[in-house]
C-alpha positions in Angstrom: -11.1 7.2 -16.0 -10.3 3.8 -14.4 -10.2 1.9 -17.8 -7.8 4.2 -19.6 -5.6 4.4 -16.5 -5.3 0.6 -16.3 -4.7 0.4 -20.0 -1.8 2.9 -19.7 -0.4 1.0 -16.7 -0.5 -2.3 -18.7 1.3 -0.8 -21.6 4.0 1.0 -19.6 4.8 -2.0 -17.3 4.6 -4.5 -20.1 7.1 -2.4 -22.0 9.5 -2.0 -19.1 9.5 -5.6 -18.0 10.2 -6.8 -21.6 13.0 -4.2 -22.0 14.9 -5.8 -19.1 18.0 -7.8 -20.5 17.7 -11.5 -20.5 15.0 -14.0 -21.4 12.9 -16.3 -19.2 14.2 -19.5 -20.9 17.8 -18.8 -19.8 16.7 -17.8 -16.3 14.6 -20.9 -15.8 17.1 -23.5 -17.3 20.3 -21.8 -16.0 23.5 -20.6 -17.5 24.8 -24.1 -18.3 21.8 -25.1 -20.5 22.2 -25.6 -24.2 21.1 -22.6 -26.3 18.8 -24.9 -28.4 16.9 -25.9 -25.2 16.6 -22.3 -24.2 15.3 -21.3 -27.6 12.8 -24.2 -27.5 11.5 -23.1 -24.0 11.2 -19.4 -25.1 9.2 -20.6 -28.1 6.9 -22.6 -25.9 6.4 -19.6 -23.6 5.8 -17.4 -26.6 8.4 -14.8 -25.8 10.1 -15.0 -29.2 7.0 -13.4 -30.9 7.1 -9.7 -31.8 6.5 -7.3 -28.9 3.3 -5.7 -30.2 1.8 -9.1 -30.9 2.4 -10.2 -27.4 1.1 -6.9 -25.9 -2.1 -7.1 -28.1 -2.7 -10.7 -27.2 -2.2 -10.0 -23.5 -4.7 -7.2 -23.4 -7.2 -9.2 -25.5 -7.0 -12.2 -23.2 -7.7 -10.0 -20.2 -10.6 -8.3 -21.8 -12.3 -11.3 -23.4 -11.5 -14.1 -21.0 -10.1 -12.5 -17.9 -7.0 -14.6 -18.5 -3.7 -13.3 -17.0 -1.6 -16.1 -18.4 0.5 -18.8 -16.8 3.5 -18.1 -14.5 6.8 -19.0 -16.2 8.2 -20.3 -12.9 5.5 -22.5 -11.4 3.5 -23.0 -14.6 0.3 -22.3 -12.6 -2.3 -19.8 -13.6 -1.5 -16.3 -12.5 -5.0 -15.8 -11.1 -4.4 -18.7 -8.7 -1.1 -17.4 -7.5 -2.7 -14.0 -6.8 -5.5 -15.6 -4.9 -3.2 -17.5 -2.7 -0.9 -14.6 -1.8 -3.1 -11.6 -1.9 -4.9 -12.5 1.4 -1.6 -12.1 3.3 -0.8 -8.7 1.7 -4.4 -7.5 2.2 -4.4 -8.5 5.9 -1.0 -6.9 6.5 -2.0 -3.6 4.8 -5.4 -3.5 6.6 -3.8 -4.1 10.0 -1.1 -1.5 9.3 -3.7 1.1 8.3 -5.8 0.5 11.4 -2.7 0.7 13.5 -1.4 4.0 12.2 -4.9 5.5 12.2 -5.4 4.5 15.9 -2.0 6.1 16.8 -1.8 9.0 14.4 -5.2 10.7 14.6 -5.6 10.9 18.4 -2.0 12.2 18.7 -2.6 14.7 16.0 -5.8 16.0 17.6 -4.1 16.1 21.1 -1.2 18.0 19.7 -3.4 20.6 18.0 -5.6 21.1 21.1 -2.4 21.4 23.3 -0.6 23.6 20.9 2.9 24.6 22.0 2.6 22.6 25.2 5.1 20.0 26.3 2.8 17.3 24.8 2.8 19.1 21.4 6.6 19.5 21.5 7.2 15.8 22.3 4.8 14.5 19.6 6.2 16.8 17.0 9.8 15.9 17.7 9.0 12.2 17.8 7.0 12.4 14.6 9.9 14.1 12.7 12.4 11.7 14.2 10.4 8.6 13.1 10.0 10.1 9.6 13.8 10.2 9.3 14.2 6.5 10.0 14.5 4.3 6.9 11.8 1.6 7.1 14.1 -1.3 6.4 16.5 -0.3 9.1 13.7 0.2 11.6 12.3 -3.3 10.8 15.7 -4.9 11.1 16.4 -3.3 14.4 13.0 -4.5 15.7 13.8 -8.1 14.5 17.2 -8.0 16.2 15.9 -6.6 19.5 12.5 -8.2 20.0 13.0 -11.5 18.2 16.7 -12.4 18.5 17.6 -10.8 21.8 14.4 -10.8 23.8 12.6 -13.7 22.0 9.2 -12.1 22.4 8.0 -12.4 18.8 8.9 -14.6 15.8 11.2 -13.1 13.3 9.2 -14.2 10.2 6.2 -16.1 8.9 2.4 -15.5 8.8 1.0 -18.6 10.4 -0.8 -16.9 13.4 -1.6 -13.5 14.8 1.7 -13.4 16.8 3.6 -13.2 13.5 1.8 -10.0 12.6 2.5 -8.1 15.9 6.0 -7.0 15.1 5.6 -6.0 11.4 2.3 -4.3 12.0 3.5 -2.5 15.1 6.7 -1.2 13.4 4.8 -0.1 10.3 2.0 1.5 12.3 4.5 3.5 14.4 6.4 4.7 11.3 3.4 5.6 9.2 1.5 7.3 12.1 4.1 10.1 12.1 2.9 11.6 8.8 -0.8 11.2 9.7 -0.2 12.8 13.0 1.3 15.9 11.4 -1.5 16.2 8.9 -4.1 15.8 11.5 -2.5 18.5 13.7 -2.3 20.9 10.7 -5.9 20.5 9.7 -7.1 20.6 13.2 -5.2 23.9 13.9 -7.0 25.4 10.9 -10.4 24.2 12.0 -10.3 25.1 15.7 -9.7 28.8 14.8 -12.9 29.0 12.8 -15.8 31.1 13.9 -18.2 28.2 14.5 -15.8 26.7 17.0 -15.6 29.9 18.9 -19.4 30.1 18.8 -19.6 26.6 20.2 -17.3 27.5 23.1 -19.4 30.6 23.8 -22.5 28.6 23.9 -20.9 26.4 26.6 -20.6 23.2 24.7 -18.5 20.5 26.2 -14.9 20.5 25.2 -15.0 16.9 23.9 -18.0 17.7 21.8 -16.3 20.8 20.4 -13.1 19.0 19.5 -14.6 15.8 18.0 -18.0 16.8 16.8 -17.4 20.3 15.5 -13.7 20.6 14.7 -12.6 17.1 13.8 -15.6 16.3 11.5 -14.9 19.4 9.5 -11.2 18.6 9.4 -11.7 14.9 8.4 -11.8 15.3 4.7 -8.1 15.5 4.0 -7.5 12.9 6.7 -9.9 10.5 4.9 -8.1 11.1 1.6 -4.7 10.4 3.2 -5.9 7.2 4.9 -7.6 5.9 1.8 -4.6 6.5 -0.5 -2.3 5.3 2.2 -4.1 1.9 2.4 -4.1 1.5 -1.3 -0.4 2.4 -1.4 0.4 -0.1 1.3 -1.0 -2.9 -0.7 1.8 -2.4 -3.2 4.3 -1.0 -0.7 4.6 -4.0 1.7 7.6 -5.3 -0.3 10.2 -4.2 2.3 8.1 -5.3 5.3 7.4 -8.7 3.7 11.0 -9.2 2.8 12.5 -8.3 6.2 9.9 -10.4 8.1 9.9 -13.2 5.6 6.2 -13.1 5.0 4.3 -14.4 2.0 2.4 -11.9 0.0 2.3 -10.0 -3.3 5.4 -8.0 -2.4 7.6 -11.2 -2.2 5.9 -12.6 -5.3 6.7 -9.4 -7.3 10.4 -9.4 -6.3 10.8 -13.1 -7.3 8.9 -12.6 -10.5 11.0 -9.6 -11.6 14.2 -11.5 -10.8 13.0 -14.4 -13.0 11.5 -12.1 -15.6 8.2 -13.8 -15.1 6.2 -11.4 -17.3 2.7 -12.8 -16.7 3.1 -12.9 -12.9 4.6 -9.3 -12.8 1.8 -8.1 -15.0 -0.9 -9.8 -12.9 0.3 -8.3 -9.7 0.6 -4.9 -11.2 -2.8 -4.9 -12.8 -4.4 -6.2 -9.5 -2.7 -3.5 -7.4 -3.5 -0.7 -9.9 -7.1 -1.7 -10.0 -7.4 -1.7 -6.3 -5.7 1.7 -6.1 -8.2 3.2 -8.6 -11.1 1.7 -6.8 -9.9 3.1 -3.5 -9.6 6.6 -5.0 -13.2 6.2 -6.3 -14.3 5.0 -2.8 -12.6 8.0 -1.2 -14.6 10.4 -3.5 -17.8 8.6 -2.5 -17.0 8.7 1.3 -16.0 12.4 1.0 -19.3 13.3 -0.5 -21.1 11.5 2.4 -19.0 13.1 5.1 -18.8 16.7 3.8 -22.0 18.3 2.5 -19.9 20.9 0.6 -18.6 18.1 -1.7 -22.2 17.0 -2.4 -23.2 20.5 -3.2 -20.3 20.8 -5.7 -21.3 17.5 -7.3 -24.9 18.6 -7.5 -24.0 21.9 -9.0 
């Protein structure tokens, strides 16, 4: 299903970006440029050709030569731009995912084990409160407090690990709230099962009951959530990269859309869509390895 999905994504995004008013020639040369110069540049870029001709040629170039075209802004190959900027987005998304997994899963398990205790109440209230905060507001408040007032961390850039502490920390705290609630819900369903009561009756250690018996059987929806969350973060770091002034695909996409840089927008979209589809495939594979019931369904 990956190939037809990517084909549909290409057609939809290509149609939308070309339907946006304006043309690249005018945006590149400016409002004061002569119309003849604008028309000449649009002709050189090939944007004056019929829509379906451009769409067909774009798909053909990707399939036959793996050619995503040349950026209208920098006149560099799109593949080169993606290679230079994707590493920042991938590192940021990976660190965010690790951060919210380390925070969300243990808190969710603890909240389920200590159901209706003061620990459970505090974690649930905190989780709901964090979910209500807009991400851009939370990031801006973190920059004002930790960077401008306390001077503990830089307010932008991606030159060293110090620049990742604030964005990764803020994103991990915000995203952990949803994972914590999901982990708590799945764990509450699992710890009430008969095999958990049997393990308690046999005198198994409490840590073994929680993590070996209950958590492993509740891990399937958590794995799905983490995998889809990581894939979504690769395309959802736009706000984080914008607030913290970090290079990456999010910043590239915003600038490309404003300039109506069709090849660059399409290249970023196709790359992120491909990664998302591959992550969903990887989730299915990991799920079959973790849960024997999934393997049994596939075998049947």
